[in-house]
C-alpha positions as CSV (number, residue, x, y, z in Angstrom):
1,X,-16.2,-3.1,-9.2
2,X,-17.0,-4.9,-12.4
3,X,-17.3,-2.6,-15.4
4,X,-19.1,-3.4,-18.7
5,X,-17.1,-3.5,-21.9
6,X,-17.8,0.2,-22.4
7,X,-15.3,2.2,-20.3
8,X,-17.5,5.3,-20.9
9,X,-20.6,3.8,-19.3
10,X,-20.3,5.5,-15.8
11,X,-19.2,8.8,-17.4
12,X,-22.2,8.7,-19.8
13,X,-24.5,8.1,-16.8
14,X,-22.9,11.0,-15.0
15,X,-23.3,13.3,-18.0
16,X,-26.9,12.2,-18.6
17,X,-27.8,13.6,-15.1
18,X,-26.9,17.0,-16.4
19,X,-27.6,16.8,-20.2
20,X,-30.5,16.0,-22.4
21,X,-28.8,15.9,-25.7
22,X,-27.1,12.6,-26.6
23,X,-25.0,14.2,-29.2
24,X,-23.3,16.4,-26.6
25,X,-22.6,13.3,-24.5
26,X,-21.0,11.7,-27.5
27,X,-18.9,14.8,-28.2
28,X,-17.7,15.0,-24.6
29,X,-16.8,11.3,-24.6
30,X,-14.7,11.8,-27.7
31,X,-12.4,14.2,-25.8
32,X,-11.8,11.7,-23.0
33,X,-9.3,8.9,-23.4
34,X,-9.3,5.6,-21.5
35,X,-6.4,4.4,-19.2
36,X,-5.9,1.5,-16.8
37,X,-3.3,2.0,-14.0
38,X,-1.4,-0.4,-11.8
39,X,-1.4,-0.2,-8.0
40,X,0.7,2.7,-6.7
41,X,1.3,4.1,-10.2
42,X,2.3,7.7,-10.2
43,X,0.3,9.8,-12.6
44,X,1.9,13.1,-11.6
45,X,5.0,13.9,-9.6
46,X,5.9,17.1,-7.7
47,X,7.1,19.9,-10.0
48,X,5.5,18.5,-13.1
49,X,2.8,20.5,-14.8
50,X,-0.5,18.6,-14.5
51,X,-1.9,18.1,-18.0
52,X,-4.9,15.9,-17.2
53,X,-8.2,15.9,-15.4
54,X,-9.3,12.3,-14.5
55,X,-12.7,10.6,-14.1
56,X,-12.5,7.5,-11.9
57,X,-14.5,4.5,-13.2
58,X,-12.9,2.2,-10.6
59,X,-10.1,2.4,-8.1
60,X,-8.9,5.4,-6.2
61,X,-6.5,8.3,-6.9
62,X,-4.7,9.9,-4.0
63,X,-3.6,13.5,-4.3
64,X,-0.9,14.2,-1.8
65,X,1.9,16.5,-0.8
66,X,5.4,15.8,0.6
67,X,7.0,18.0,3.2
68,X,10.8,18.8,3.4
69,X,11.4,15.6,5.4
70,X,9.6,13.4,2.8
71,X,6.5,12.9,5.0
72,X,3.3,12.5,2.9
73,X,0.1,14.4,3.5
74,X,-3.0,13.2,1.7
75,X,-5.1,16.1,0.4
76,X,-7.8,14.1,-1.5
77,X,-8.9,10.5,-2.1
78,X,-10.8,10.4,-5.4
79,X,-13.0,7.3,-5.7
80,X,-15.5,6.0,-8.3
81,X,-17.6,8.3,-10.3
82,X,-15.6,11.4,-9.3
83,X,-13.2,13.8,-11.0
84,X,-9.7,14.5,-9.7
85,X,-6.6,16.4,-10.6
86,X,-3.9,18.6,-9.1
87,X,-6.3,21.5,-9.7
88,X,-4.0,24.5,-9.2
89,X,-1.4,23.0,-11.5
90,X,-4.0,21.9,-14.1
91,X,-5.8,25.2,-14.2
92,X,-2.8,27.5,-14.1
93,X,-0.5,25.1,-16.0
94,X,2.2,25.6,-13.4
95,X,4.4,23.0,-11.7
96,X,2.4,21.0,-9.2
97,X,3.1,21.0,-5.4
98,X,1.1,17.7,-5.3
99,X,1.5,14.2,-6.7
100,X,-1.2,12.0,-8.0
101,X,-1.0,8.3,-7.3
102,X,-3.3,5.4,-8.3
103,X,-3.7,3.7,-4.9
104,X,-5.3,0.6,-6.5
105,X,-5.4,-0.7,-10.0
106,X,-7.7,1.8,-11.6
107,X,-9.8,2.3,-14.6
108,X,-9.8,6.0,-15.6
109,X,-10.9,8.4,-18.3
110,X,-8.8,11.5,-18.7
111,X,-8.9,14.7,-20.7
112,X,-6.1,17.0,-21.6
113,X,-5.9,20.6,-20.6
114,X,-6.3,21.7,-24.2
115,X,-9.3,19.5,-24.9
116,X,-10.9,20.5,-21.6
117,X,-10.7,24.1,-22.6
118,X,-12.0,23.3,-26.1
119,X,-15.2,21.9,-24.4
120,X,-15.5,24.9,-22.1
121,X,-15.4,27.3,-25.1
122,X,-17.6,25.3,-27.5
123,X,-20.2,23.9,-25.1
124,X,-22.1,26.0,-22.5
125,X,-23.4,22.7,-21.1
126,X,-19.8,21.6,-20.3
127,X,-19.2,24.9,-18.6
128,X,-22.3,24.3,-16.4
129,X,-21.2,20.7,-15.6
130,X,-17.8,22.1,-14.7
131,X,-19.4,24.6,-12.4
132,X,-21.5,22.0,-10.7
133,X,-18.4,19.8,-10.1
134,X,-16.3,22.7,-8.8
135,X,-19.0,23.8,-6.4
136,X,-19.5,20.3,-5.0
137,X,-15.7,19.7,-4.6
138,X,-15.2,23.2,-3.1
139,X,-17.9,22.6,-0.5
140,X,-16.4,19.2,0.3
141,X,-12.9,20.8,0.7
142,X,-14.2,23.6,2.9
143,X,-16.0,21.1,5.1
144,X,-12.8,19.0,5.4
145,X,-10.8,22.1,6.3
146,X,-13.4,23.1,8.9
147,X,-13.4,19.6,10.4
148,X,-9.6,19.8,10.8
149,X,-10.0,23.1,12.7
150,X,-13.2,22.6,14.7
151,X,-13.5,18.9,15.4
152,X,-11.5,16.6,17.6
153,X,-10.1,13.3,16.4
154,X,-13.1,11.3,17.5
155,X,-15.5,13.7,15.7
156,X,-13.5,13.6,12.5
157,X,-13.4,9.8,12.6
158,X,-17.2,9.6,13.2
159,X,-17.8,12.1,10.3
160,X,-15.7,9.9,8.0
161,X,-17.6,6.8,9.2
162,X,-20.9,8.6,8.2
163,X,-19.8,10.0,4.9
164,X,-17.3,7.4,3.6
165,X,-17.3,4.3,5.8
166,X,-15.7,2.1,3.1
167,X,-12.5,4.2,3.4
168,X,-11.8,2.6,6.8
169,X,-11.7,-0.9,5.3
170,X,-10.4,0.1,1.9
171,X,-7.3,2.1,2.7
172,X,-4.3,1.6,5.0
173,X,-4.6,2.9,8.5
174,X,-1.6,5.2,8.1
175,X,-3.3,6.9,5.1
176,X,-6.6,7.3,6.9
177,X,-4.9,8.7,9.9
178,X,-3.0,11.2,7.7
179,X,-6.3,12.1,5.8
180,X,-7.9,12.8,9.2
181,X,-5.0,14.7,10.5
182,X,-4.5,12.3,13.5
183,X,-1.8,9.8,14.6
184,X,-2.0,6.1,13.7
185,X,-2.2,5.4,17.5
186,X,-5.2,7.6,17.9
187,X,-6.9,6.0,14.9
188,X,-6.2,2.5,16.4
189,X,-7.8,3.6,19.7
190,X,-10.9,5.0,17.9
191,X,-11.3,1.9,15.8
192,X,-11.0,-0.4,18.9
193,X,-13.8,1.6,20.6
194,X,-16.3,0.9,17.8
């Protein structure tokens, strides 16, 4: 995805959907810093306290867990025009159970925990945007959990094809299988039947 010279362009567009005052958009942008990452760069490791909330201009962040045997479990894939963090760690300022990895070279904006809270306390509009983001992400999380409980592998794959078809082409099969809670063999069979 080609970005303009302004790394805040997408973020400003996102904010303008929820704000009318340009001065607030300017103030919010001042609190976010710009960062480019390399493919597979770790932004947060297990047991670190998550200090940042990210906004993805381009690329993808993967939030994942490791079990006792070192097996990865993908919790979230955060793509363009979305926010992502290890939320429990960020909000509670406790060591994270999850890691955050930049799956692809990414162009990100990020805000520190301190500056995030400054915006919450000083701008009711930021608190409203935060609530909208939280509600949307919470609903998506609940739907994902429900799909893992109520749908079989084929239904989960079809749902992913309907909501995020680019994931199938964009990410490795092992990661998609993990995200769907199915084996790579099952994913291969489902792909071959399409």
